[in-house]
C-alpha positions in Angstrom: -111.8 -34.6 21.1 -115.4 -35.4 21.9 -114.8 -37.4 25.1 -112.5 -35.1 27.0 -110.3 -35.9 30.0 -109.2 -33.1 32.3 -105.8 -32.8 30.6 -107.5 -32.2 27.2 -109.2 -29.0 28.4 -106.0 -26.9 27.6 -105.8 -28.4 24.2 -109.5 -27.7 23.5 -109.0 -24.1 24.6 -106.0 -23.7 22.4 -107.8 -25.2 19.4 -110.8 -22.9 20.0 -108.5 -19.9 20.1 -106.8 -20.9 16.9 -110.1 -21.7 15.2 -111.6 -18.4 16.2 -108.5 -16.5 15.1 -108.0 -18.2 11.8 -111.6 -18.5 10.9 -113.1 -15.3 12.2 -116.4 -15.2 10.4 -118.9 -17.2 8.3 -116.9 -16.2 5.2 -114.2 -18.6 6.4 -116.2 -21.4 7.9 -119.9 -21.9 8.0 -120.2 -23.0 11.6 -118.9 -21.9 15.0 -116.3 -23.9 16.9 -118.7 -26.0 19.0 -120.6 -27.1 15.9 -117.3 -27.7 14.0 -116.1 -29.8 16.9 -119.3 -31.9 16.9 -119.1 -32.4 13.2 -115.3 -32.8 13.2 -114.9 -30.5 10.2 -111.6 -30.0 8.4 -111.4 -26.6 9.9 -111.8 -28.1 13.4 -109.2 -30.8 12.7 -106.7 -28.2 11.4 -107.1 -26.1 14.6 -106.6 -29.2 16.8 -103.5 -30.2 14.8 -102.1 -26.7 15.2 -102.9 -26.7 18.9 -101.1 -30.0 19.4 -98.1 -28.8 17.5 -97.7 -25.8 19.8 -98.6 -27.7 23.0 -95.8 -27.2 25.6 -93.6 -30.2 26.3 -94.6 -30.4 29.9 -98.2 -31.1 28.7 -97.1 -34.1 26.9 -96.5 -32.9 23.3 -94.0 -34.6 21.2 -91.9 -32.0 19.5 
């Protein structure tokens, strides 16, 4: 999600919320969300996948 379009902003916010909730501290993941996004860590990719899964239909998600 490195090159974002305006309609990706809600997906990024959702992924960040999921990431911060599931991985609340350095015990769970060694880097904060922005760094994980830059490095495309497995933790980041899992958060994005979860955000896409729960994305509302009107935002273009395939359920």
